[in-house]
TORKOL-4160 file (C-alpha; in steps of 0.2 Angstrom, whole numbers, padded with zeros to 4 digits, m for minus):
98
<pt num="1" X="m0003" Y="0000" Z="0000"/>
<pt num="2" X="0007" Y="0016" Z="m0006"/>
<pt num="3" X="0002" Y="0031" Z="0011"/>
<pt num="4" X="m0006" Y="0046" Z="0005"/>
<pt num="5" X="0003" Y="0064" Z="0014"/>
<pt num="6" X="m0012" Y="0065" Z="0024"/>
<pt num="7" X="m0014" Y="0044" Z="0030"/>
<pt num="8" X="m0009" Y="0045" Z="0045"/>
<pt num="9" X="0005" Y="0031" Z="0044"/>
<pt num="10" X="0007" Y="0014" Z="0058"/>
<pt num="11" X="0027" Y="0017" Z="0057"/>
<pt num="12" X="0030" Y="m0002" Z="0063"/>
<pt num="13" X="0023" Y="m0006" Z="0048"/>
<pt num="14" X="0029" Y="0006" Z="0035"/>
<pt num="15" X="0045" Y="0008" Z="0026"/>
<pt num="16" X="0052" Y="0015" Z="0011"/>
<pt num="17" X="0052" Y="0010" Z="m0005"/>
<pt num="18" X="0063" Y="0021" Z="m0020"/>
<pt num="19" X="0061" Y="0021" Z="m0038"/>
<pt num="20" X="0079" Y="0023" Z="m0044"/>
<pt num="21" X="0071" Y="0026" Z="m0061"/>
<pt num="22" X="0062" Y="0041" Z="m0057"/>
<pt num="23" X="0078" Y="0050" Z="m0047"/>
<pt num="24" X="0085" Y="0063" Z="m0056"/>
<pt num="25" X="0098" Y="0066" Z="m0042"/>
<pt num="26" X="0095" Y="0082" Z="m0036"/>
<pt num="27" X="0100" Y="0075" Z="m0018"/>
<pt num="28" X="0086" Y="0083" Z="m0010"/>
<pt num="29" X="0081" Y="0065" Z="0000"/>
<pt num="30" X="0101" Y="0066" Z="0006"/>
<pt num="31" X="0100" Y="0086" Z="0012"/>
<pt num="32" X="0082" Y="0081" Z="0020"/>
<pt num="33" X="0086" Y="0067" Z="0031"/>
<pt num="34" X="0102" Y="0071" Z="0036"/>
<pt num="35" X="0095" Y="0088" Z="0045"/>
<pt num="36" X="0083" Y="0078" Z="0052"/>
<pt num="37" X="0097" Y="0066" Z="0060"/>
<pt num="38" X="0110" Y="0080" Z="0063"/>
<pt num="39" X="0102" Y="0098" Z="0060"/>
<pt num="40" X="0115" Y="0100" Z="0045"/>
<pt num="41" X="0116" Y="0099" Z="0026"/>
<pt num="42" X="0129" Y="0087" Z="0027"/>
<pt num="43" X="0126" Y="0072" Z="0015"/>
<pt num="44" X="0137" Y="0062" Z="0023"/>
<pt num="45" X="0123" Y="0063" Z="0039"/>
<pt num="46" X="0111" Y="0053" Z="0030"/>
<pt num="47" X="0102" Y="0039" Z="0032"/>
<pt num="48" X="0101" Y="0036" Z="0011"/>
<pt num="49" X="0112" Y="0041" Z="m0002"/>
<pt num="50" X="0111" Y="0045" Z="m0020"/>
<pt num="51" X="0124" Y="0036" Z="m0031"/>
<pt num="52" X="0128" Y="0045" Z="m0049"/>
<pt num="53" X="0132" Y="0030" Z="m0064"/>
<pt num="54" X="0140" Y="0041" Z="m0076"/>
<pt num="55" X="0143" Y="0030" Z="m0092"/>
<pt num="56" X="0124" Y="0024" Z="m0089"/>
<pt num="57" X="0114" Y="0041" Z="m0086"/>
<pt num="58" X="0106" Y="0033" Z="m0071"/>
<pt num="59" X="0105" Y="0037" Z="m0051"/>
<pt num="60" X="0103" Y="0022" Z="m0037"/>
<pt num="61" X="0092" Y="0027" Z="m0019"/>
<pt num="62" X="0101" Y="0016" Z="m0006"/>
<pt num="63" X="0092" Y="0016" Z="0010"/>
<pt num="64" X="0103" Y="0014" Z="0026"/>
<pt num="65" X="0090" Y="0003" Z="0038"/>
<pt num="66" X="0108" Y="m0004" Z="0048"/>
<pt num="67" X="0117" Y="0013" Z="0055"/>
<pt num="68" X="0136" Y="0013" Z="0043"/>
<pt num="69" X="0150" Y="0022" Z="0046"/>
<pt num="70" X="0144" Y="0039" Z="0050"/>
<pt num="71" X="0129" Y="0035" Z="0041"/>
<pt num="72" X="0113" Y="0032" Z="0056"/>
<pt num="73" X="0102" Y="0022" Z="0051"/>
<pt num="74" X="0085" Y="0026" Z="0045"/>
<pt num="75" X="0069" Y="0031" Z="0057"/>
<pt num="76" X="0057" Y="0032" Z="0047"/>
<pt num="77" X="0059" Y="0052" Z="0052"/>
<pt num="78" X="0052" Y="0046" Z="0068"/>
<pt num="79" X="0041" Y="0062" Z="0076"/>
<pt num="80" X="0036" Y="0068" Z="0058"/>
<pt num="81" X="0020" Y="0064" Z="0049"/>
<pt num="82" X="0030" Y="0058" Z="0036"/>
<pt num="83" X="0048" Y="0054" Z="0034"/>
<pt num="84" X="0054" Y="0069" Z="0025"/>
<pt num="85" X="0063" Y="0061" Z="0009"/>
<pt num="86" X="0045" Y="0053" Z="0003"/>
<pt num="87" X="0038" Y="0072" Z="0008"/>
<pt num="88" X="0052" Y="0083" Z="0000"/>
<pt num="89" X="0055" Y="0071" Z="m0017"/>
<pt num="90" X="0054" Y="0081" Z="m0033"/>
<pt num="91" X="0049" Y="0068" Z="m0042"/>
<pt num="92" X="0041" Y="0054" Z="m0033"/>
<pt num="93" X="0057" Y="0041" Z="m0030"/>
<pt num="94" X="0052" Y="0039" Z="m0015"/>
<pt num="95" X="0036" Y="0033" Z="m0006"/>
<pt num="96" X="0031" Y="0023" Z="0012"/>
<pt num="97" X="0024" Y="0009" Z="0009"/>
<pt num="98" X="0018" Y="m0006" Z="0020"/>
């Protein structure tokens, strides 16, 4: 089930689905996530990363469900009505599901 921004979410059942084929590489999701976790705009503080594949002309979205180095595990933006990456993605490359 894909969630509408106005729905109340069941965070126990929810996860974030990524649709890399829609990603345009703007990195808004990374910046929003980093701000949620550390109140900074450093992309390395984000629970997700946007990887660019120059030769193929595509991007890949990676969501970290476990802490990895400086990157915190995704907590679905606990305290927010919707994960910020989902809310702010301008092209719908991320969706709350479950």
